N, C-alpha and C positions, 0 to 999 in steps of 0.2 A: 402249380400255377400260381400259386398263393405270393410265393415267392416272389414271381415274375410280375405283379399287381402289386408289390408292397414296391418293388424298384424303381417302378412306373411311376407312381405318387411321388418317390424321391426324389426321381429326376424334374417330376413335371414341379414339386415346391421349387427345391434349390436351385434345378438349373431352368427353373419353364418362367410363364406368368407370374407365380407367385413375387420372386425374390425384386425386382424391379418397386411394386408396392409395397414389399416389408422396408425395401432400401428409402423408398420416397415418406414413409412412413416414420420411419429410424429420424430419419433426418429433419424433418418436420418437430418432432418430437426433442431433440437436442435443440434446435430455431430457438421451439417455444422456451424450455427449459431455459437458454442463455438470455431470453429475453425478460423473464421472470428475476431472472437473477439481474438481471440491469437494471427494473426497474426497479427490486426492491432494495438495490444500492445507492439508487437517487434519492429513495425517499428517506433512507439511513440516514444519508447526507445530508438531507434538507433540515431534517431534524435536530442535527447537531448543527448545523451553524439557525437555527432558529434559539434550541438549547445556549448556545454561548453568546447570543445576542439578549436574552435574558440572564444570563447569569454577569454579563456586564450593566444590564439595569438593577439588579438585584445589588453588585456592589456599591453602585451608583447611592440607590434608596438607604445603604446601611449608615453610607459616608453621609448621607444629609440627614441621618436618622441622631447618627453621635454627633454631628452638629447643634440640630434642635435640641436635643437634651441637655448640650452645655449652656447654651442659651437660656433654658429652662431655668435650670442650675441657677444662672448669675440671676434672671431677674428675681427668683424666691429668695436668692441672698440679698439682693437691694431692699427687695421688701421688710424682711426682716429688719435688716438697717435701719430702714425707715419708721420702724414701730417703734423699737428701741430709742432713735433719737427722739422721736414724739412724745416719749415715755419724760425724758430728762428737763421737758418743756422747754427749751429754747426759742428766742425770738427769731423771728424770720428777718434776715435783711434784705428789701427791695434795691435800694440803691446804695453806693457806697462813693463816697467823693476822696480822692486821694490830693493829695500834696506832695510835691517832687521840691526837695529841698535838699541841696549840696549833697546829693550820690543816694541819698534815705528816702526811703520811703516811708508817709507817716502819715495814719490818718485823722482827719479832720473830725 
């Protein structure tokens, strides 16, 4: 008798009312996993695009920084030259009158 009840329970589970419910749960789980995969891939793609934009911005900032550092070095060297020239005691020339004579340039 115990064998007959076991076989009835097996038939009821695999061929009876539990199988459609199990199939529906299995299909829902597969669809849920697929949706989760799509959502995670979408998030990764968005992060990738943001990362690329930030890399482009960072590269532009590095180039701008290099240009500014070169400008700073130029200004510092001009400042140093001004200090050295001021030490020689030269007289500053405000106006310069030029006389043109026979294709030669002469100072007045």
